[in-house]
TORSE-319417 format. One record per residue (C-alpha): x, y, z. Coordinates in steps of 0.05 Angstrom, whole numbers, plus 32768, in hexadecimal, padded with zeros to 4 digits. Example, Ala and Ser with C-alpha at 12.3 -4.5 7.8 and 13.67 -1.06 7.14 Angstrom:
{X:80F6&Y:7FA6&Z:809C}
{X:8111&Y:7FEB&Z:808F}
***
This chain:
{X:770B&Y:8368&Z:8A8C}
{X:76C7&Y:8370&Z:8AAB}
{X:76B4&Y:8397&Z:8AE9}
{X:76B7&Y:836B&Z:8B28}
{X:7681&Y:837D&Z:8B5A}
{X:76A9&Y:8364&Z:8B96}
{X:76E7&Y:838C&Z:8B84}
{X:76BC&Y:83C9&Z:8B75}
{X:7698&Y:83C4&Z:8BB7}
{X:76D9&Y:83BE&Z:8BDD}
{X:76FA&Y:83F9&Z:8BBB}
{X:76BB&Y:8423&Z:8BC6}
{X:76BF&Y:8413&Z:8C10}
{X:770B&Y:841F&Z:8C11}
{X:7701&Y:8463&Z:8BF0}
{X:76D2&Y:8476&Z:8C28}
{X:7704&Y:845C&Z:8C5C}
{X:773D&Y:8485&Z:8C3E}
{X:7711&Y:84C3&Z:8C3A}
{X:7706&Y:84C2&Z:8C85}
{X:7752&Y:84C7&Z:8C8E}
{X:7753&Y:8510&Z:8C76}
{X:7726&Y:852A&Z:8CAE}
{X:774A&Y:84F8&Z:8CDA}
{X:778A&Y:851E&Z:8CCC}
{X:7764&Y:855E&Z:8CDE}
{X:7750&Y:853F&Z:8D21}
{X:7796&Y:8526&Z:8D2F}
{X:77B7&Y:8568&Z:8D1E}
{X:777F&Y:8591&Z:8D3E}
{X:778C&Y:8570&Z:8D81}
{X:77D7&Y:857D&Z:8D7C}
{X:77D1&Y:85C8&Z:8D73}
{X:77B9&Y:85FB&Z:8DA6}
{X:776F&Y:8608&Z:8DB0}
{X:7771&Y:864A&Z:8D89}
{X:7786&Y:8624&Z:8D49}
{X:775E&Y:85E4&Z:8D4B}
{X:7728&Y:85FB&Z:8D1A}
{X:775D&Y:8610&Z:8CE9}
{X:777E&Y:85CB&Z:8CE9}
{X:773B&Y:85AB&Z:8CDC}
{X:772C&Y:85DD&Z:8CA6}
{X:776E&Y:85D1&Z:8C82}
{X:775F&Y:8587&Z:8C7D}
{X:7719&Y:8593&Z:8C62}
{X:7734&Y:85C8&Z:8C33}
{X:7768&Y:8596&Z:8C1B}
{X:7731&Y:8566&Z:8C0A}
{X:7708&Y:8599&Z:8BE4}
{X:7743&Y:85B6&Z:8BBD}
{X:775F&Y:8574&Z:8BA7}
{X:771A&Y:8559&Z:8B95}
{X:7713&Y:858F&Z:8B60}
{X:775C&Y:8590&Z:8B49}
{X:775C&Y:8544&Z:8B41}
{X:771F&Y:8544&Z:8B14}
{X:7736&Y:857E&Z:8AE8}
{X:777E&Y:8568&Z:8ADC}
{X:779F&Y:8548&Z:8B19}
{X:778B&Y:8501&Z:8B09}
{X:77A2&Y:8509&Z:8AC1}
{X:77E6&Y:8523&Z:8AD8}
{X:77EE&Y:84E7&Z:8B06}
{X:77D0&Y:84B0&Z:8ADB}
{X:77CC&Y:84CB&Z:8A94}
{X:77F9&Y:84B3&Z:8A5C}
{X:7842&Y:84B6&Z:8A70}
{X:786C&Y:84F2&Z:8A5C}
{X:78B6&Y:84E3&Z:8A64}
{X:78AC&Y:84B7&Z:8AA2}
{X:789E&Y:84F6&Z:8ACB}
{X:7855&Y:850A&Z:8AC3}
{X:7815&Y:84F6&Z:8AA1}
{X:77F8&Y:851F&Z:8A68}
{X:77B4&Y:8540&Z:8A67}
{X:7790&Y:850A&Z:8A40}
{X:7764&Y:84FD&Z:8A7C}
{X:7758&Y:8546&Z:8A8F}
{X:7712&Y:8550&Z:8AA7}
{X:7710&Y:8503&Z:8AAD}
{X:770D&Y:84FE&Z:8A62}
{X:770C&Y:84B5&Z:8A49}
{X:76FE&Y:849B&Z:8A8F}
{X:76BA&Y:847C&Z:8A9D}
{X:7696&Y:8443&Z:8ABF}
{X:76BC&Y:840D&Z:8A99}
{X:76F9&Y:83E9&Z:8AB6}
{X:7731&Y:8417&Z:8ACD}
{X:7770&Y:8416&Z:8AA3}
{X:77AE&Y:8432&Z:8AC5}
{X:77F4&Y:8430&Z:8AA7}
{X:77E0&Y:83F7&Z:8A7A}
{X:77C0&Y:83CD&Z:8AB1}
{X:7775&Y:83C1&Z:8AB2}
{X:7750&Y:83BB&Z:8AF4}
{X:770B&Y:839C&Z:8B01}
{X:76EE&Y:83DC&Z:8B1E}
{X:76D0&Y:8419&Z:8AFB}
{X:7701&Y:844D&Z:8AE3}
{X:76DB&Y:8484&Z:8B08}
{X:76E2&Y:845D&Z:8B49}
{X:772D&Y:8457&Z:8B3F}
{X:772F&Y:84A3&Z:8B36}
{X:770A&Y:84AD&Z:8B77}
{X:7735&Y:847A&Z:8B9D}
{X:7774&Y:849E&Z:8B87}
{X:7755&Y:84E2&Z:8B96}
{X:774E&Y:84D3&Z:8BE1}
{X:7797&Y:84BF&Z:8BE3}
{X:77AB&Y:8503&Z:8BC7}
{X:777F&Y:8527&Z:8BF9}
{X:779C&Y:8505&Z:8C36}
{X:77E2&Y:8514&Z:8C1D}
{X:77D3&Y:855E&Z:8C1A}
{X:77B2&Y:855B&Z:8C5F}
{X:77F2&Y:853E&Z:8C7C}
{X:781A&Y:8578&Z:8C5D}
{X:77F3&Y:85A9&Z:8C8A}
{X:7820&Y:8592&Z:8CC4}
{X:7856&Y:85C1&Z:8CAA}
{X:7827&Y:85FD&Z:8CAD}
{X:7807&Y:85F1&Z:8CF1}
{X:77F1&Y:862F&Z:8D17}
{X:7810&Y:8662&Z:8CE8}
{X:77F8&Y:865B&Z:8CA0}
{X:77D1&Y:868F&Z:8C7A}
{X:7795&Y:866F&Z:8C5A}
{X:779F&Y:868E&Z:8C15}
{X:77E8&Y:8678&Z:8C15}
{X:77D4&Y:8631&Z:8C27}
{X:77A1&Y:862D&Z:8BEF}
{X:77D3&Y:8641&Z:8BBA}
{X:7809&Y:8613&Z:8BD7}
{X:77D7&Y:85DA&Z:8BDB}
{X:77C5&Y:85DE&Z:8B91}
{X:780C&Y:85E6&Z:8B7A}
{X:7826&Y:85AF&Z:8BA8}
{X:77F2&Y:857D&Z:8B92}
{X:77FF&Y:858D&Z:8B49}
{X:784B&Y:8592&Z:8B49}
{X:785E&Y:8561&Z:8B80}
{X:7828&Y:852E&Z:8B8E}
{X:7810&Y:8522&Z:8B47}
{X:7856&Y:8516&Z:8B29}
{X:7868&Y:84E7&Z:8B62}
{X:7828&Y:84C0&Z:8B59}
{X:7839&Y:84B9&Z:8B0F}
{X:7880&Y:84A3&Z:8B1D}
{X:7868&Y:846A&Z:8B49}
{X:7821&Y:8457&Z:8B32}
{X:7816&Y:8479&Z:8AF0}
{X:784B&Y:8457&Z:8AC6}
{X:7884&Y:8487&Z:8AD6}
{X:78CF&Y:847D&Z:8ADD}
{X:78CD&Y:8461&Z:8B24}
{X:789D&Y:8429&Z:8B10}
{X:78C7&Y:841B&Z:8AD2}
{X:7904&Y:8415&Z:8AFF}
{X:78DF&Y:83E0&Z:8B28}
{X:78D0&Y:8408&Z:8B67}
{X:7892&Y:83EF&Z:8B8B}
{X:7862&Y:8416&Z:8BB9}
{X:7823&Y:83F0&Z:8BC8}
{X:77F9&Y:8428&Z:8BE7}
{X:7821&Y:8469&Z:8BEA}
{X:785D&Y:8468&Z:8C18}
{X:7883&Y:8491&Z:8BE4}
{X:7849&Y:84B4&Z:8BC2}
{X:7823&Y:84C9&Z:8C00}
{X:7850&Y:84C7&Z:8C3C}
{X:7896&Y:84D8&Z:8C24}
{X:7878&Y:8510&Z:8BF9}
{X:784E&Y:852F&Z:8C31}
{X:7880&Y:8525&Z:8C69}
{X:78BB&Y:8545&Z:8C46}
{X:788D&Y:857B&Z:8C2B}
{X:7878&Y:858C&Z:8C72}
{X:78C1&Y:8593&Z:8C86}
{X:78D0&Y:85C1&Z:8C4B}
{X:7894&Y:85ED&Z:8C5B}
{X:78A6&Y:85F1&Z:8CA5}
{X:78EC&Y:8608&Z:8C93}
{X:78D0&Y:863F&Z:8C66}
{X:7898&Y:8658&Z:8C91}
{X:78C1&Y:865A&Z:8CD1}
{X:78B3&Y:8649&Z:8D19}
{X:7874&Y:865B&Z:8D3E}
{X:7878&Y:8697&Z:8D6B}
{X:7893&Y:8680&Z:8DAE}
{X:78AB&Y:863C&Z:8D95}
{X:78E7&Y:8627&Z:8DBE}
{X:78DA&Y:865F&Z:8DF0}
{X:789F&Y:8641&Z:8E14}
{X:7879&Y:8600&Z:8E13}
{X:7846&Y:85F7&Z:8DDC}
{X:781C&Y:85BC&Z:8DF2}
{X:77E7&Y:8595&Z:8DCA}
{X:77A2&Y:85B3&Z:8DD6}
{X:7779&Y:8573&Z:8DD7}
{X:779A&Y:852E&Z:8DDB}
{X:7758&Y:8507&Z:8DDA}
{X:774B&Y:8528&Z:8D96}
{X:778F&Y:8510&Z:8D7F}
{X:777D&Y:84C9&Z:8D94}
{X:773B&Y:84CC&Z:8D70}
{X:775E&Y:84E5&Z:8D31}
{X:7790&Y:84AC&Z:8D36}
{X:7757&Y:847A&Z:8D3D}
{X:7737&Y:8494&Z:8CFD}
{X:777A&Y:8490&Z:8CD9}
{X:7787&Y:8448&Z:8CF0}
{X:7740&Y:8437&Z:8CDA}
{X:7746&Y:8459&Z:8C97}
{X:778A&Y:843A&Z:8C8A}
{X:7769&Y:83F6&Z:8C7F}
{X:7749&Y:8413&Z:8C40}
{X:7789&Y:8438&Z:8C2F}
{X:77B4&Y:83F9&Z:8C2D}
{X:7787&Y:83BE&Z:8C20}
{X:775C&Y:83E6&Z:8BEF}
{X:779B&Y:83EE&Z:8BC5}
{X:7795&Y:83A5&Z:8BB2}
{X:775B&Y:83BE&Z:8B86}
{X:7738&Y:837C&Z:8B95}
{X:7715&Y:8358&Z:8BCD}
{X:7746&Y:831E&Z:8BD0}
{X:777E&Y:82FE&Z:8BF7}
{X:77AF&Y:8336&Z:8BE9}
{X:777F&Y:8369&Z:8C07}
{X:7777&Y:833C&Z:8C44}
{X:77C2&Y:8337&Z:8C4C}
{X:77CA&Y:8382&Z:8C45}
{X:7794&Y:838C&Z:8C7A}
{X:77B7&Y:835F&Z:8CAC}
{X:77FE&Y:837A&Z:8CA2}
{X:77E3&Y:83C1&Z:8CA6}
{X:77C6&Y:83B5&Z:8CEB}
{X:7802&Y:838D&Z:8D03}
{X:7834&Y:83C3&Z:8CEF}
{X:7809&Y:83F8&Z:8D11}
{X:7808&Y:83D0&Z:8D52}
{X:7852&Y:83C3&Z:8D4F}
{X:7861&Y:840D&Z:8D43}
{X:7834&Y:8421&Z:8D7D}
{X:7855&Y:83F1&Z:8DAE}
{X:789D&Y:8401&Z:8D9A}
{X:7893&Y:844D&Z:8D9D}
{X:7872&Y:8444&Z:8DE1}
{X:78AB&Y:841A&Z:8DFC}
{X:78E3&Y:8445&Z:8DDF}
{X:78C3&Y:8486&Z:8DF7}
{X:78B4&Y:8467&Z:8E3B}
{X:78FD&Y:8454&Z:8E43}
{X:7913&Y:8499&Z:8E2C}
{X:78E0&Y:84C6&Z:8E4E}
{X:78C5&Y:849F&Z:8E89}
{X:787B&Y:849D&Z:8E75}
{X:7857&Y:847A&Z:8E3C}
{X:782C&Y:84B2&Z:8E1F}
{X:77ED&Y:84A4&Z:8DF8}
{X:7806&Y:84D4&Z:8DC4}
{X:7844&Y:84AA&Z:8DBB}
{X:781B&Y:846A&Z:8DB4}
{X:77F0&Y:8486&Z:8D7B}
{X:782C&Y:84A8&Z:8D5A}
{X:784E&Y:8464&Z:8D59}
{X:7811&Y:8444&Z:8D3B}
{X:780F&Y:8477&Z:8D03}
{X:785A&Y:846E&Z:8CF7}
{X:784D&Y:8424&Z:8CEF}
{X:7813&Y:8431&Z:8CC0}
{X:783D&Y:8460&Z:8C96}
{X:7877&Y:842E&Z:8C91}
{X:784B&Y:83F3&Z:8C7D}
{X:7826&Y:841B&Z:8C47}
{X:7857&Y:840D&Z:8C0E}
{X:7862&Y:83C6&Z:8C25}
{X:781B&Y:83B1&Z:8C35}
{X:7811&Y:8387&Z:8BF6}
{X:7857&Y:8368&Z:8BF7}
{X:786A&Y:8350&Z:8C3D}
{X:7857&Y:831C&Z:8C71}
{X:783A&Y:832A&Z:8CB6}
{X:787C&Y:831B&Z:8CD8}
{X:78A0&Y:834D&Z:8CAB}
{X:786A&Y:8381&Z:8CBB}
{X:787B&Y:837B&Z:8D05}
{X:78C3&Y:838D&Z:8CF6}
{X:78AF&Y:83C5&Z:8CC6}
{X:787F&Y:83E5&Z:8CF7}
{X:78AD&Y:83DC&Z:8D33}
{X:78E8&Y:83FC&Z:8D10}
{X:78BB&Y:8435&Z:8CFA}
{X:78A5&Y:8442&Z:8D42}
{X:78ED&Y:8447&Z:8D5A}
{X:7906&Y:846D&Z:8D1E}
{X:78CF&Y:84A1&Z:8D1B}
{X:78D5&Y:84AD&Z:8D66}
{X:7920&Y:84B8&Z:8D5E}
{X:7915&Y:84E8&Z:8D24}
{X:78E2&Y:850F&Z:8D4E}
{X:7916&Y:8517&Z:8D85}
{X:7948&Y:852F&Z:8D51}
{X:7916&Y:8563&Z:8D38}
{X:790B&Y:857C&Z:8D7F}
{X:7956&Y:8581&Z:8D8D}
{X:7960&Y:85A9&Z:8D4D}
{X:7926&Y:85D8&Z:8D5E}
{X:7900&Y:85C9&Z:8D1E}
{X:78B8&Y:85E0&Z:8D24}
{X:7898&Y:85A8&Z:8CFB}
{X:7877&Y:8596&Z:8D3C}
{X:783E&Y:856B&Z:8D23}
{X:7875&Y:853D&Z:8D09}
{X:785F&Y:852D&Z:8CC3}
{X:78A8&Y:852B&Z:8CB0}
{X:78BD&Y:84FD&Z:8CE9}
{X:7881&Y:84CE&Z:8CE2}
{X:786A&Y:84D1&Z:8C9A}
{X:78A9&Y:84E7&Z:8C77}
{X:78DC&Y:84BC&Z:8C9B}
{X:78AA&Y:8484&Z:8CA7}
{X:7899&Y:8483&Z:8C5D}
{X:78E2&Y:8482&Z:8C4A}
{X:78EF&Y:8447&Z:8C79}
{X:78B1&Y:8424&Z:8C5E}
{X:78C8&Y:842B&Z:8C16}
{X:790D&Y:8410&Z:8C27}
{X:78EE&Y:83D8&Z:8C51}
{X:78C2&Y:83C4&Z:8C17}
{X:7901&Y:83B9&Z:8BEE}
{X:791D&Y:838F&Z:8C27}
{X:78E2&Y:8364&Z:8C3D}
{X:78B7&Y:835C&Z:8BFE}
{X:78A6&Y:8312&Z:8BF4}
{X:788D&Y:82F6&Z:8BB2}
{X:785D&Y:82C6&Z:8BD4}
{X:7836&Y:8303&Z:8BEC}
{X:7839&Y:8336&Z:8BB4}
{X:7863&Y:8318&Z:8B7D}
{X:78A2&Y:833F&Z:8B8E}
{X:78DF&Y:8329&Z:8BB5}
{X:790A&Y:835A&Z:8BDD}
{X:7951&Y:835B&Z:8BF7}
{X:794A&Y:8324&Z:8C2B}
{X:792D&Y:82F6&Z:8BF6}
{X:7967&Y:8302&Z:8BC7}
{X:794E&Y:833B&Z:8B9B}
{X:7981&Y:8372&Z:8BA3}
{X:7965&Y:8398&Z:8B67}
{X:7922&Y:83A2&Z:8B8A}
{X:7945&Y:83C1&Z:8BC6}
{X:796E&Y:83EF&Z:8B99}
{X:7930&Y:8404&Z:8B71}
{X:7909&Y:8414&Z:8BAF}
{X:7941&Y:843C&Z:8BCE}
{X:794A&Y:8463&Z:8B8D}
{X:7900&Y:8472&Z:8B87}
{X:78FA&Y:8486&Z:8BD0}
{X:7936&Y:84B4&Z:8BD3}
{X:7923&Y:84D5&Z:8B91}
{X:78DE&Y:84E3&Z:8BAF}
{X:78FE&Y:8501&Z:8BEE}
{X:7929&Y:8530&Z:8BC5}
{X:78F2&Y:8543&Z:8B94}
{X:78BC&Y:854F&Z:8BC8}
{X:78E9&Y:8577&Z:8BF6}
{X:790A&Y:85A3&Z:8BC1}
{X:78CB&Y:85B3&Z:8B98}
{X:78A2&Y:85C1&Z:8BD7}
{X:78DA&Y:85ED&Z:8BF2}
{X:78DA&Y:8616&Z:8BB1}
{X:788E&Y:861C&Z:8BB0}
{X:788A&Y:8631&Z:8BF8}
{X:78C1&Y:8665&Z:8BEF}
{X:789F&Y:8683&Z:8BB3}
{X:785C&Y:8688&Z:8BD6}
{X:787B&Y:86A1&Z:8C16}
{X:789F&Y:86D9&Z:8BF1}
{X:7862&Y:86ED&Z:8BC7}
{X:781C&Y:86E7&Z:8BE5}
{X:7837&Y:86CE&Z:8C28}
{X:7832&Y:868B&Z:8C49}
{X:7830&Y:86A2&Z:8C92}
{X:77FD&Y:86CB&Z:8CB9}
{X:7811&Y:870B&Z:8CDC}
{X:782C&Y:870A&Z:8D23}
{X:77EB&Y:8725&Z:8D3E}
{X:77C1&Y:86F1&Z:8D19}
{X:77EE&Y:86BA&Z:8D33}
{X:77E7&Y:86D4&Z:8D7A}
{X:779B&Y:86D7&Z:8D75}
{X:7798&Y:8692&Z:8D55}
{X:7786&Y:867B&Z:8D10}
{X:7740&Y:8665&Z:8D22}
{X:772D&Y:86AE&Z:8D2D}
{X:775D&Y:86D1&Z:8CFE}
{X:7752&Y:86A3&Z:8CC2}
{X:770C&Y:8688&Z:8CCC}
{X:76E9&Y:86B8&Z:8CFD}
{X:76D6&Y:867D&Z:8D29}
{X:76E4&Y:8663&Z:8D6F}
{X:76E2&Y:861D&Z:8D8D}
***
């Protein structure tokens, strides 16, 4: 196979689009926290990008996409990007018409945005040193194995589970990780005793806009070509986002009396999350259903979290975790061979539905349990949470020595 200039140009552009999603998460989360912690939320996203960028080159990519070891992890044959160059990318026995180094970078930005989403579980109370250690261990022991299971030739792919752009790898992993961390680190001081309102909703809206924009590269770039499949993925991505936004707005309007802008963009992101694994396999009509169900489901899960007093208040679990789980299941239901070569449950392929459910629930259990163990170890050793005084002052000042 030779390098295709059109495919290469599109994946180069898609990589840049996905990269902007990591600071987009910083904006989104930064607007949701109080003013005294907004710099910290930005910083955690940028730090996530820097940490993963180095980890990925040294050994992370090899663990995710190196030669298979027992269906669980890749070996270190590509450590330091050994054997990877400017020739066509070869991944799990499949050759792609883009340079191997470009494929590495495209996958790197997926890993960075996953870690940025995880910061939801740490909001307004994480010690920076604890986060750094957790970030490196989580990327290595949770994200990299999951990427191998699904995309690197691991057991999930062998079973037949499909995930076009990361519903399982990125969203289930990060959402359930955020829940595990929030349970370990505990509630913010004053949570449940007095109102903790978002500090800057326009900032949240801008962050959501960047995420929606970047998601076009996230999903349609995963076609690894500038072709009809990429075009289909682009369309269904936008359609599902719109459906999620409208359904969340309507459901929350009926429930709470006012259609908040925060609810509209949260619904859009829920739709984007849910369509991610399905983007290369479903029709536009199916994407309306997938996005709409995601909007209603994630809103319901958010209400459940509030009732239970869980302080995972930036809602990575409700939106990314549960939205990703629904998306993986929905891919097994709505996949259509005329789009991506795979049929799902409604087109008579029960095995695809079973495989996707098995892969998704295995990812839920693995991501939650391993993250819980990692967070507990760090919390009990070097500490994962700032002191009470540092939390009261705010992390911008106590962790970075800066003010907005």
